[in-house]
N, C-alpha and C positions, 0 to 999 in steps of 0.2 A: 504494499499500500504505500502510495506517495502522499506525504504529509501536505495538507492543504487542498487536496483534490477530493470532491465528493465520491462516494462510492457509486458506481453505476450498476444498474440491475437490468441485465440483458435477458432475464428469464421469460418475459413477455414476448420475446421475438420468435416468430415461427420461421423455420428453416424450410424451404421448398423441399418436398419429398420426405420429411420426417414426421408427419402428421399421423403416420401409422396407418393410413388408409391406402391399400395397394390399388393400382390401376387394374381394371377389369380387362377381359380380352378383347383385344381391338381397339382399347383406349389409348390415345396419345398421351404421353408423359408431359408434352410440352403445353396441351390443351386438356386438362384434366376433364374427364367426362364426356369428351368428344370422341366418337368412334370414327376411325378413318384408316385407310389404307396406308400404313408408313412406308410401303414400298412405292407408292405413287410419287413420282418426281414433282407433280404439279403441288400435291399436299406438302412435300418437304419444302419446295420454294415458298409456298405462301406462308408456311410456318415461320421461315426465316425472315421473309419480308415483314411479317407482323411483330417481329422482335428484333429491333435494330442491335441490341447488344449481342444477341447470338449470331446474327449476321457478322458482325464484326469479329467475334471469336472464330467463326467459320473462315472468314477471309484470312485471319491470322494462322490458324491451324490446318487448313486444307484450301489453299487458294484455287486449286484447280477445280474442285468441287464448287466453291463460291462463285468462279467465273462462268462456269457452264450453267449454273442454276440462273445467274443474272443475265446472262447473255440470250436465255430462252432456248438454248439447246440441250432440250430435256432428254434427248436420248443419250447424249454423253453424260449428262448428270446421272442419270439411272444407271449407266455402266459403272461409273466411279463409285456410286454409292453401293452397288451390289459388291463391287470388288471390296470395298472397305468392310462391308458386313462379313464377307467370306474370311477376311484377315482376323476380324474380332472373333468370329466363331472359332477359328483355328486355335486362337489363344486361350478360349474358354474350354 
């Protein structure tokens, strides 16, 4: 504790994904309660366009996928996304 500073209580802050509620089958983690085909490149593009912070992270972490989504080349975006999912599945 630093002398002169008030104690801060962070117990009331809810952390996304920690509410204990699990997403149901087919529900999007980005849009809780919304059922969508997460393999659909249009859905993925719209999800990132609706959340500028996530889009900025995508541009930083996967610029090829971000460019494909933003350029409208959904075929290329779908291929990159599928390849990424295969890599993730391999590690799990």
